[in-house]
Every structure is written in structure tokens, then in C-alpha cells.
C-alpha positions, 0 to 999 in steps of 0.5 A: 806208034799205033797204040799212040794212036789208038789211044788218041783216037779213044781219048776223043771218043770218050770226050765225043760221048761226054759232049753228046750227053752235055749238049742235051743238059744245055738245052734245059735252061730254054725249058727254064725260061718258058716257066719264068720268062724274064725280061729277054727275047726267048729267041736270045735264049734258044740261040744261047742255049739250044743251037749250041747245044744241039751242034756240040751233042752233033759233034759228039756223036760224031766222035762217038761213032766214027773214033775206035774205044779202048780201055784207058790206062789210069795215065790216060783216064787222068788225060780224059778227065783233065781234058773233060772238065777243061772241054766243059768248062769251055761248052758252059761259057757259050751260053753266058758269052752270048747272052750277057754283056761279058767279055770271053775271059769273065764269061769262062771265068764264071762257067768254070766257077760254076762247073767246079762248084767254086762259087766266085762269082764277077757277076753283080745285079743277079735279080736282073738277069735272066732266069734261065742263066740263074738256073744255068749258073745252079745246074752247072754247079749240081752237075759238077758238084758230084763229079762230071765223069760221075755224072756221065758214067751215071746217065751212059750205063757205063760200067766195067774196067774202063768206067773204074779208072775213069772214076778213080782218075776223078778225084784220088781217094785214100784208102777208099771202098765202095759201098757194093761191088762194081763201079755202076753200082756205086755210081748209081748209090751216090746219085740216089743219095744225091738225088734224095738230098735235093728233093728233101732240100728243095721241099724244105726250102720251099715249104719255109718260105722261098719262092719256087725259083729261088728254093730251086736254085738254092737247093742245086748250089746247096747240096753240091756245096757250090754257093752260088745264089740268086740274090747279090746278098746270097743268104742274107737276102733271106735274113728278113723272112719270117722263117729265115732262121730256119731257112739258115739251120736248113742250109747248115744241115744239107751243107754238113751233108754234102761236106761228108763223104757219101759212104758214110751216107750209104752206111747211115741208111743202112742203119749204122749210125755209129759210123758218124763218130766211129769213122776217123775222118768224121771224128777229125770233122767234128772236132775241127767244126767244134773248135773253130765255132768256139774260137770264132765265136769267142775272138766276135764276142771279145771284139764286140763286147757284152751287147752280143748277150743282151738278148736272147735274140742277140745271142742267137743271131751271134751263134748262128752267124758264127755257126753257118759261116764255119760250116759253109766254109769248111765245106767249101759252100760259100753262102754267107750271112754276113759279109767276110769284109764286114768288121763284124770278123776280127782279124783272128777270126778271119785267119781262122777262116783261111785254115778252114778254107784249105782244109775242107771237107771230107773225102768222097764229097762234094766239098772242095779243099785240101780235105780232112782225111788227108790233114789227118793222115799227115799228122798221124805220119807226124806223130808216127816220126816223134814216135820212131825217135824213141825207138830202134833205128830198124824199128817200123811203126806202120801208120794204121787208120781205121785198122788199115795200114796207109802205104807209103805210096800214099803217104807220099801221094799225100805229101806230093799233093800238099806240095802241089797245093801251096805252091798253086796258092804261092804262085797265084797269091803272088801274081794277084798281088803283082797285078792288083792293089790288093793287101797279102791277106786279101791276095791269099784269101782269092787264090786259096778260095779258087784252088780249094773250090771255096768261093768266099774271099776278103775283098768286093765282087766289084774288085773281083770283075776288075782283075787283069785277065792274067789274075783271071786266068790263074784262077780259072787254072786255080779252080780246075787244079783244085777239082781235080786234085792237081794230078790229073792236070799235071799229067796232062801238061806233062804229056803235052811237053813230051810231045 
């Protein structure tokens, strides 16, 4: 009994520490309002960001100072992780709800989409919104893209076994390894790479013609593979810029970096370039991208005929659009140079987009989705089982990837995650179909986008905004479950059910 009480108080202590840090982060958009003043009263901006931020920090400080702390086990770490994401999503809702004329469920939806780097949005008229809100949406994605607890461990300088369990609870990694000994050193390397990507992307986008504010916001949502934009037309807004094509290729590069395992980035930075084609997951990643681009490009060519090859400019536009949208979806960024509802994309191409939404990026990246490595594990398991049929019953074929044996426990966890993933998507799709007028493919695209933290869907933003609260709540749960890779939320609900 005492052990459970201490563990419960320790959970609140960790949440208090996170709340203390996040409260200060919430005040940053007020500074943006000073440098980029919009058509809104500054006092309202202060009331929406600074005051709630101070209150949250004060509450967090109280919990941290007054409650005991202990080293959490893996189950407690999963509970802390689940509660942390829910708590931060609710806290992120406050400025949106106070400043804009949206219901609480709509504000909560937008905040959850931001902090989970999902990119689904019910907002329209982005150009008329306060710059502080636009920056807040982008900043949420930048923090959430790399992981709330990863960010917290970096700024709080926490290390040791407690930090290790919290770090692992935020997302299970199959046979993952750390680039250097010590969890704090690992987190520091991750954030160094993330920071360098951010600075470089901003410089390039700004030099290519974006305004300072647009470059800042799109950089934050680009490297985090979040996908929020400051314009309703997303990246299509920049298509008529002189260097619009160059911006797209810059974004393709950084979307690929965001969708790649940060351990790969570290090894490349140490001179090991061969890892880009020797690593099992990277080879599969390149294969899926190449196959998808060829299939989608061919399908579009068949649908629209020889006019796509009428000139070099037309062909280049066709190639760039196909490549950009493929990379945007598989990395779960969700940027668009052309609306997915556009007749330009045939039905088969949309089916491939749905598959890419499910797969997502690499393990240990900012991307969402089921992850390429897990798909590879399932494929290798199938191949292994087929081989087993031709061998004696007692023969054992270990599953080996990158010269490492994948344990049965890890294979079972991947299968369990796949089952939970499909179950969530099926449930959400069914609820959407019963509460809206969407067809099956449209409903599937919405829930799949939420669970995979993607952003794009096969219906309009106005239709999403008009969904009943039940469907929006289902999407909110899907976005959180997808970002946490399901298990921590299930552990939390199991603990609540036992009580």
C-alpha cells in the first residue's frame, strides 16, 4: 500500500517537473507577438499565453517541491508518459481556446494534433490568425516531434536509470542501440542533430525567398515532420515563387532527414556514409519510396496521357509533385503541393498513399506510422515461417536482422502492436462512418491519418471541422495512441480499470 502511494506521488512529481518547464515554453509566443504584431490586442495575447504559463509553472513547482520522487519501473514510466502527453495536450489547448472563437473540443483537437506532430487541422483562414497562434502551432510540433519527455530530459539535465526508463517508455525501439553510453549523452546528441537540422533548414528556406516568419514556422514543422503551415494552401502557396521549386526540393531533403533514424544521422556525422545503404531499415525505406514514386507516377501518367510529357517544364512539375507527395506522406509530414482530393490523383495512387500512411518512417525518427523496421520484421517472420515448413519440425530458424537475433518477445510485441493499430483504425473508421456522410475510403483516410500522425486525408478541412464531437474525440485518442505507439495508453487504462 505504501509502495503504491509513493509510486503515485512520484508520478505526480515527474509530471510537475514537466509542467514547470512547459509553462515557461508557453510564454514564448507572447514574444513573437512583439516582433510580428497582428491585428489582435497584445493584452489578449498576454492573457492567453503568459498568465496560463505562469500558473502552470507555479503548479509544477509546487508538485516538484512538495512530493517525493523515486525511480519508476517500466510500467510506471509508461503511465508517466501517457499522462504527460495528455496533460501537455490539455495545457496546449488553453491559448487556442482563450484567443480564438473555437469550442473546447476544437481547440483540444488542434492542440493534440500540434503536440503529437500529426498535422490534422480544423483551422481555415490561417493568414488572418494572430502570429502568436501560428507560431504556437508550429512550436508545439517542434517540441512534440522529437518527444515531450526527450525534450524534458534535455532541458532538465536528468540522467540515470529514471531517465532511461522514461526515454524507452516514450516509444519502443526494436533492437535499438545508443550512439554513446549514458541516456543524457544520447538525448544531447539527438537534440544537437535536431537543432542543426532546424538551423540549416531555416537558413535555406529564408534564402530561397520565404519571409522570416514563414521560414521560421515551416522549419519547425518541417524537421519535426508535423506539417502545419501558415497558409491554407500549405506548400502550394509557394508554387508561384521564383524559387518555389527549390523550396520543394529543400523540404524533400529535410523530410527525409526527419523520417530517418537519428542513430543513422549520428553515424553519418562520424563518417560512416555506408550506413545509408547497408542498414536493413534504410534499404527497405529507399525501396518503398522508389517503388511508390514509380507506381504513383506511372498511374498519374496513364490517367492524364501524353500531356504530362509535352515539355520539360510539365514533366518536371509532374515528377516533383509525385516525389514531394510521396516523401511527405511516408515521413508523415503531410505537406501538400496539391490537394489529395484533386482529380489529378487517380484511385490507385490514392490507395498507395493509404499504404504509405500506414507504413510511415523509420524507427527512432520524428515520423509517425507503423514504422518501416516493424514492417520488415513482419516480412522476415513470414519468410522464416515459410522456410520452416520445408524443414524438420524441431528445426529452429532464428530471425536475424543486421546480424542480430530478434527475440520472440520482440516479434510478439510487433504483432500485438499491429493488432492494436488495426483495431484502432477499424474502430475509428466505423465511428466516422456512422456519424458522418463520408464514404469508406474517406473515413479510413481520416482515422488512419490520425493514428499514424500523418495529417492528409481524402476530404476537406471544412468537413473535418463540422464532424460531431464523438468523431473528433476518436481522432484525438487516435493521435495520442499513435504518438505513444499505443502501449502506454493501454497500460494507463489497465491501471485505471483495476482501481
